[in-house]
C-alpha positions in Angstrom: 29.4 -26.4 49.6 29.3 -23.3 47.6 26.0 -22.1 49.5 27.5 -22.1 52.7 30.9 -20.6 51.4 28.8 -17.6 50.0 26.7 -17.2 52.9 29.5 -17.0 55.5 31.4 -14.3 53.4 28.2 -12.4 53.3 27.6 -12.7 57.0 31.2 -11.5 57.6 30.7 -8.5 55.4 27.5 -7.7 57.5 24.9 -7.8 54.8 21.6 -9.5 54.5 20.5 -11.4 51.5 18.1 -8.7 50.6 20.8 -6.3 50.5 23.0 -8.4 48.4 20.1 -8.8 45.9 19.8 -5.0 45.7 23.7 -4.6 45.1 24.0 -7.6 42.7 20.8 -6.9 40.9 20.2 -10.8 41.1 16.8 -11.9 41.9 16.3 -12.7 45.5 14.9 -16.1 45.1 17.9 -17.1 42.9 20.3 -15.9 45.7 18.4 -17.8 48.4 18.5 -21.0 46.1 22.4 -20.8 45.7 23.0 -20.1 49.4 20.8 -23.2 50.1 22.4 -25.2 47.4 19.2 -25.6 45.7 21.1 -25.3 42.3 18.3 -26.8 40.4 16.2 -23.7 41.0 18.7 -21.7 39.1 17.8 -21.4 35.3 21.1 -23.0 33.9 24.8 -23.8 35.0 26.2 -20.6 33.0 23.8 -18.3 34.8 24.8 -20.0 38.1 28.4 -19.3 37.4 27.6 -15.6 36.4 25.8 -15.2 39.8 28.7 -16.5 41.9 31.2 -14.4 40.1 29.0 -11.2 40.5 28.2 -12.2 44.2 31.9 -12.4 45.1 33.1 -9.5 43.3 30.3 -7.4 45.0 32.2 -8.5 48.2 35.5 -7.6 46.6 36.6 -11.4 46.8 38.3 -13.1 44.1 35.7 -15.3 42.3 38.1 -18.2 41.2 37.9 -19.9 44.7 34.2 -19.7 44.6 33.9 -21.1 41.1 36.5 -24.0 42.0 34.1 -24.9 44.9 31.1 -24.8 42.5 32.8 -27.0 39.9 33.8 -29.6 42.6 30.3 -29.6 43.8 28.9 -30.0 40.1 31.3 -33.0 39.6 30.6 -34.8 42.6 27.0 -34.5 41.9 27.5 -36.2 38.4 29.7 -38.8 40.0 26.8 -39.8 42.5 24.4 -40.4 39.6 23.7 -44.5 39.5 25.5 -46.2 36.6 22.4 -48.7 36.1 20.4 -45.7 34.7 22.6 -45.7 31.5 21.7 -49.3 30.6 18.4 -48.5 29.1 20.0 -46.3 26.6 22.1 -49.0 25.3 19.1 -51.2 25.0 16.9 -48.6 23.2 19.6 -48.3 20.5 18.9 -52.1 19.6 15.2 -51.8 19.3 14.6 -49.4 16.2 15.8 -52.0 13.7 12.7 -54.2 13.8 10.7 -50.9 13.9 12.5 -49.8 10.6 11.8 -52.9 8.9 8.0 -53.0 9.8 7.7 -49.4 8.6 9.4 -50.3 5.3 7.0 -53.2 4.8 4.0 -51.0 5.8 5.1 -48.2 3.3 5.8 -50.9 0.4 2.2 -52.3 1.0 0.5 -49.0 1.0 2.3 -47.8 -2.2 1.2 -51.1 -3.9 -2.3 -50.3 -2.9 -2.4 -46.7 -4.1 -1.0 -47.9 -7.4 -3.7 -50.6 -7.8 -6.4 -48.1 -6.8 -5.2 -45.4 -9.0 -5.1 -47.8 -12.0 -8.8 -48.8 -11.3 -10.0 -45.4 -11.1 -8.2 -44.3 -14.4 -10.0 -47.5 -16.1 -13.2 -46.6 -15.1 -12.8 -42.9 -16.0 -11.7 -43.8 -19.4 -14.8 -46.1 -19.9 -17.1 -43.5 -18.8 -15.6 -40.6 -20.9 -15.8 -43.1 -24.0 -19.4 -43.7 -23.5 -20.2 -40.1 -22.8 -18.7 -39.1 -26.2 -20.5 -41.6 -28.0 -23.9 -40.5 -26.7 -22.8 -36.9 -27.2 -21.9 -37.7 -30.8 -25.0 -39.6 -31.6 -27.1 -36.8 -30.1 -25.4 -33.9 -32.1 -25.8 -36.0 -35.2 -29.5 -36.7 -34.9 -30.1 -32.9 -34.0 -28.2 -31.6 -37.2 -30.1 -34.3 -39.3 -33.4 -32.8 -38.1 -32.4 -29.3 -38.5 -30.1 -29.2 -41.5 -33.1 -28.0 -43.7 -33.8 -24.4 -43.6 -37.3 -23.4 -42.6 -37.7 -21.1 -45.5 -37.4 -24.2 -48.1 -40.3 -25.8 -46.4 -42.8 -23.1 -47.5 -44.3 -22.9 -50.7 -45.0 -19.9 -53.3 -45.3 -16.3 -52.0 -44.4 -17.3 -48.4 -40.9 -18.5 -49.4 -40.5 -15.2 -51.3 -41.6 -12.8 -48.6 -39.4 -14.5 -45.9 -36.5 -14.1 -48.1 -37.3 -10.5 -48.9 -37.6 -9.5 -45.4 -34.2 -11.3 -44.3 -32.6 -9.4 -47.4 -34.3 -5.9 -46.3 -33.3 -6.1 -42.8 -29.7 -5.4 -43.1 -30.3 -2.5 -45.4 -31.8 -0.4 -42.9 -28.7 -0.1 -40.7 -26.8 2.1 -42.8 -29.8 4.6 -43.0 -30.0 4.8 -39.4 -26.3 5.7 -39.2 -26.6 8.4 -41.6 -29.3 10.2 -39.6 -26.9 10.2 -36.6 -24.6 12.5 -38.2 -24.4 15.9 -36.5 -25.9 18.9 -38.5 -23.3 21.3 -39.5 -23.3 24.8 -38.0 -24.9 27.3 -40.0 -22.8 30.3 -41.2 -24.1 34.0 -41.3 -25.3 35.1 -44.6 -25.6 38.4 -46.3 -23.2 40.9 -47.8 -19.8 41.6 -46.1 -21.1 45.0 -44.7 -24.0 43.2 -43.1 -21.7 40.5 -41.7 -19.3 43.2 -40.3 -22.1 45.0 -38.8 -23.3 41.8 -37.0 -19.8 41.2 -35.6 -19.4 44.6 -34.5 -22.7 44.7 -32.4 -21.5 41.8 -30.2 -20.1 43.1 -26.9 -16.6 42.5 -25.9 -16.9 41.4 -22.2 -13.2 41.5 -21.4 -11.4 44.5 -22.8 -8.3 44.7 -20.3 -5.6 42.3 -18.8 -3.6 43.1 -15.9 -0.5 41.1 -15.0 1.5 41.4 -11.8 5.0 39.9 -11.0 6.2 39.9 -7.4 9.7 40.8 -6.5 9.3 40.7 -2.8 6.5 39.8 -0.4 3.5 41.9 -1.1 -0.2 42.0 -0.2 -2.4 42.8 -3.2 -6.1 43.8 -3.3 -7.8 44.2 -6.7 -11.5 45.1 -7.5 -12.5 44.3 -11.0 -15.3 46.6 -12.7 -16.2 47.7 -9.4 -17.8 44.3 -8.5 -15.5 41.5 -7.4 -12.6 42.0 -5.1 -9.6 39.6 -4.9 -7.0 39.6 -2.1 -3.9 37.5 -1.6 -0.3 37.5 -0.5 2.3 37.2 -3.2 5.6 35.7 -2.7 8.8 36.7 -4.6 8.8 35.3 -8.2 5.1 34.6 -8.2 2.9 36.0 -11.0 -0.8 36.5 -11.4 -3.2 37.7 -14.0 -6.8 39.4 -14.2 -9.3 40.4 -16.8 -11.6 43.2 -16.7 -14.1 44.8 -19.0 -13.8 48.5 -17.9 -11.1 48.8 -15.0 -9.0 47.7 -12.1 -8.7 49.3 -8.6 -5.5 48.0 -7.3 -4.3 48.5 -3.8 -0.7 47.4 -2.9 0.9 46.9 0.7 4.3 47.2 -0.8 4.5 49.4 -3.9 8.2 48.6 -4.6 7.7 44.9 -4.6 5.6 44.3 -7.7 5.9 45.0 -11.4 2.6 45.9 -13.3 1.9 45.1 -17.2 -1.5 46.3 -18.7 -2.8 45.0 -21.9 0.7 43.9 -22.9 2.5 47.3 -22.0 5.0 47.4 -19.2 4.1 49.8 -16.6 7.1 48.9 -14.4 7.1 49.5 -10.4 4.2 51.6 -9.1 6.0 53.0 -6.0 8.7 52.8 -3.4 9.1 49.7 -1.1 7.0 49.5 1.9 4.7 52.2 0.7 0.9 51.5 0.4 -0.6 52.7 -2.9 -4.0 52.5 -4.5 -4.0 52.8 -8.5 -7.0 52.7 -11.0 -6.0 51.0 -14.2 -6.4 52.0 -17.0 -6.1 55.6 -16.1 -9.0 57.8 -17.1 -7.9 60.5 -19.5 -9.6 63.9 -18.9 -12.4 64.7 -21.2 -11.5 67.8 -23.1 -13.8 71.0 -22.3 -15.8 72.3 -25.4 
């Protein structure tokens, strides 16, 4: 028996079943089942062969002898199976013939019944739809006969004329409502050219100056516009920005050599050296001459 063969080899090596389970990484219950020849507790024949091979290789023994013993044991187990157990298989092979005949007959009868039932339903539905159509046709005809005369023709004299006039006047009110919805055109200033020019000159110019910055290297920028709003940002190389002011800009740069300035379309160039912090007021105030 393969179980006795493996158990004797393990004991000769001085190992326990638990130690073999750790070395082979095979479940302990599987190893005990193989050594006890309880092969039905092992999942499948291919796993049993693999376990025997791993078991013997762990003991540094050629697994060929153990596999041969296992094969002879499996062959003997199949040979001991009673031959009379195979006879019912032969008998069951002859039984399906009547069952097939019964199934064919049942399917044929079922198909015939469904066909007859379907024709009956189709005939009843056709009769029902025909009667419904006739009733609908008669109802529509009677309604049209009763309503084919306009109500205006049943009135006499001035009443007929008033109905016709009101029905004709109603559509004429629609275009008038559309005409009143048109927007009123904007009025233009009137007067002489000198008066119009004076009115235009009186309007204040909110934003007179435009400042443009283009960064050539990383630069921190702070700008105060008209002594009110202050904006700060860090400009990356290649980035551009533009501000508008009514009077002046107070510009502070953390890297004077990293930006190019343009004021009101006039290129001012680089305001200073790289890495230098500068504060500039633009546009620069011109000194008032002393009288």
